[in-house]
C-alpha positions as a Markdown table, in Angstrom:
| # | Residue | x | y | z |
|---|---|---|---|---|
| 1 | Met | 46.6 | 5.2 | -35.5 |
| 2 | Val | 45.6 | 3.2 | -38.6 |
| 3 | Asp | 41.8 | 2.9 | -38.8 |
| 4 | Asn | 40.7 | -0.2 | -40.6 |
| 5 | Ser | 38.7 | -3.3 | -39.6 |
| 6 | Arg | 41.8 | -5.3 | -38.5 |
| 7 | Met | 43.0 | -2.5 | -36.2 |
| 8 | Thr | 39.5 | -2.0 | -34.9 |
| 9 | Ala | 39.3 | -5.7 | -33.9 |
| 10 | Leu | 42.7 | -5.5 | -32.3 |
| 11 | Arg | 41.7 | -2.4 | -30.3 |
| 12 | Arg | 38.5 | -4.1 | -29.1 |
| 13 | Gly | 40.6 | -6.9 | -27.7 |
| 14 | Met | 43.1 | -4.6 | -26.1 |
| 15 | Leu | 40.5 | -2.6 | -24.1 |
| 16 | Glu | 40.2 | -5.0 | -21.2 |
| 17 | Pro | 43.9 | -5.2 | -20.4 |
| 18 | Leu | 44.3 | -1.5 | -20.9 |
| 19 | Val | 41.5 | -0.7 | -18.4 |
| 20 | Leu | 43.2 | -3.1 | -15.9 |
| 21 | Ala | 46.5 | -1.3 | -16.5 |
| 22 | Ala | 44.9 | 2.1 | -15.9 |
| 23 | Leu | 43.7 | 0.8 | -12.5 |
| 24 | Glu | 47.0 | -0.8 | -11.6 |
| 25 | Asn | 48.3 | 1.8 | -9.2 |
| 26 | Arg | 45.3 | 3.9 | -8.4 |
| 27 | Arg | 41.5 | 4.1 | -7.9 |
| 28 | Leu | 39.8 | 5.9 | -10.8 |
| 29 | Tyr | 36.2 | 6.7 | -11.7 |
| 30 | Pro | 35.1 | 6.0 | -15.3 |
| 31 | Ala | 35.7 | 9.5 | -16.6 |
| 32 | Glu | 39.3 | 9.3 | -15.4 |
| 33 | Ile | 39.8 | 5.9 | -17.0 |
| 34 | Leu | 38.5 | 7.3 | -20.3 |
| 35 | Thr | 40.8 | 10.3 | -20.0 |
| 36 | Ala | 43.8 | 8.0 | -19.3 |
| 37 | Leu | 43.0 | 5.9 | -22.4 |
| 38 | Arg | 42.5 | 8.9 | -24.6 |
| 39 | Glu | 45.7 | 10.6 | -23.4 |
| 40 | Ala | 47.5 | 7.4 | -24.4 |
| 41 | Asp | 45.9 | 7.8 | -27.9 |
| 42 | Phe | 43.6 | 4.8 | -27.4 |
| 43 | Pro | 40.2 | 5.7 | -28.8 |
| 44 | Val | 37.3 | 4.5 | -26.6 |
| 45 | Gln | 33.7 | 5.4 | -26.1 |
| 46 | Glu | 31.9 | 5.8 | -22.8 |
| 47 | Gly | 29.3 | 3.3 | -23.9 |
| 48 | Thr | 32.0 | 0.7 | -24.3 |
| 49 | Leu | 33.7 | 1.3 | -21.0 |
| 50 | Tyr | 30.7 | 0.9 | -18.6 |
| 51 | Pro | 29.7 | -2.6 | -19.7 |
| 52 | Leu | 33.3 | -3.7 | -19.5 |
| 53 | Leu | 33.6 | -2.4 | -16.0 |
| 54 | Thr | 30.4 | -4.3 | -15.1 |
| 55 | Lys | 31.9 | -7.5 | -16.6 |
| 56 | Leu | 35.2 | -7.1 | -14.8 |
| 57 | Gly | 33.3 | -6.6 | -11.6 |
| 58 | Arg | 31.3 | -9.7 | -12.1 |
| 59 | Glu | 34.5 | -11.7 | -12.8 |
| 60 | Gly | 36.1 | -10.3 | -9.6 |
| 61 | Ala | 38.9 | -8.4 | -11.5 |
| 62 | Val | 37.8 | -5.0 | -10.2 |
| 63 | Met | 35.9 | -3.7 | -7.2 |
| 64 | His | 34.3 | -0.3 | -6.6 |
| 65 | Glu | 33.6 | 2.0 | -3.8 |
| 66 | Trp | 31.5 | 5.1 | -3.7 |
| 67 | Arg | 33.2 | 8.4 | -2.7 |
| 68 | Glu | 31.8 | 11.8 | -2.2 |
| 69 | Ser | 32.6 | 14.3 | -5.0 |
| 70 | Pro | 33.4 | 17.9 | -4.4 |
| 71 | Ser | 31.4 | 18.8 | -7.5 |
| 72 | Gly | 28.2 | 16.8 | -7.5 |
| 73 | Pro | 26.9 | 13.4 | -6.6 |
| 74 | Pro | 29.1 | 10.6 | -5.2 |
| 75 | Arg | 31.4 | 8.9 | -7.7 |
| 76 | Lys | 32.0 | 5.2 | -8.2 |
| 77 | Tyr | 35.8 | 4.6 | -8.0 |
| 78 | Phe | 37.2 | 1.3 | -9.4 |
| 79 | Ser | 40.4 | -0.5 | -8.3 |
| 80 | Leu | 42.0 | -3.8 | -9.1 |
| 81 | Thr | 41.5 | -6.9 | -7.0 |
| 82 | Ser | 44.2 | -9.6 | -6.6 |
| 83 | Glu | 42.4 | -11.4 | -9.5 |
| 84 | Gly | 42.6 | -8.3 | -11.7 |
| 85 | Glu | 46.3 | -8.0 | -10.9 |
| 86 | Gln | 46.8 | -11.6 | -11.9 |
| 87 | Gln | 44.9 | -11.1 | -15.1 |
| 88 | Leu | 47.0 | -8.1 | -16.0 |
| 89 | Ala | 50.3 | -9.9 | -15.2 |
| 90 | Glu | 49.2 | -12.9 | -17.4 |
| 91 | Phe | 48.3 | -10.5 | -20.2 |
| 92 | Arg | 51.7 | -8.8 | -20.0 |
| 93 | Thr | 53.5 | -12.1 | -20.1 |
| 94 | Tyr | 51.4 | -13.2 | -23.1 |
| 95 | Trp | 51.9 | -9.9 | -24.9 |
| 96 | Glu | 55.7 | -10.2 | -24.5 |
| 97 | Thr | 55.5 | -13.7 | -26.0 |
| 98 | Leu | 53.4 | -12.5 | -29.0 |
| 99 | Thr | 55.9 | -9.6 | -29.5 |
| 100 | Gln | 58.8 | -12.0 | -29.6 |
| 101 | Thr | 57.0 | -14.3 | -31.9 |
| 102 | Ile | 56.3 | -11.5 | -34.4 |
| 103 | Arg | 59.9 | -10.5 | -34.3 |
| 104 | Arg | 61.2 | -14.0 | -34.8 |
| 105 | Ile | 58.8 | -14.8 | -37.6 |
| 106 | Gly | 59.7 | -11.5 | -39.3 |
| 107 | Lys | 63.4 | -12.3 | -39.2 |
| 108 | Arg | 63.0 | -15.7 | -40.7 |
| 109 | Ile | 61.5 | -14.4 | -43.9 |
């Protein structure tokens, strides 16, 4: 991935919808979310994810539950709420609109 200030700003804006997408079909604890993002070649830091999960929780987009872990203390698993599903659907619609706009503008020149 190109690493410059424009791309960094774009990535920053993409983190929230990508976290929602990671939680779309399953409950994950933060380390699993980080792994999913990194496996998709999306660079993210642990210190960025936790505040975002807290924010999404306050907004009602995600909820969490504690589960026992076979290898240590209980883990906090996150999942989407109906509000989070709605936010993700709205983002996907907007993303498609942006993609089409970029293609149309590029063809006009």
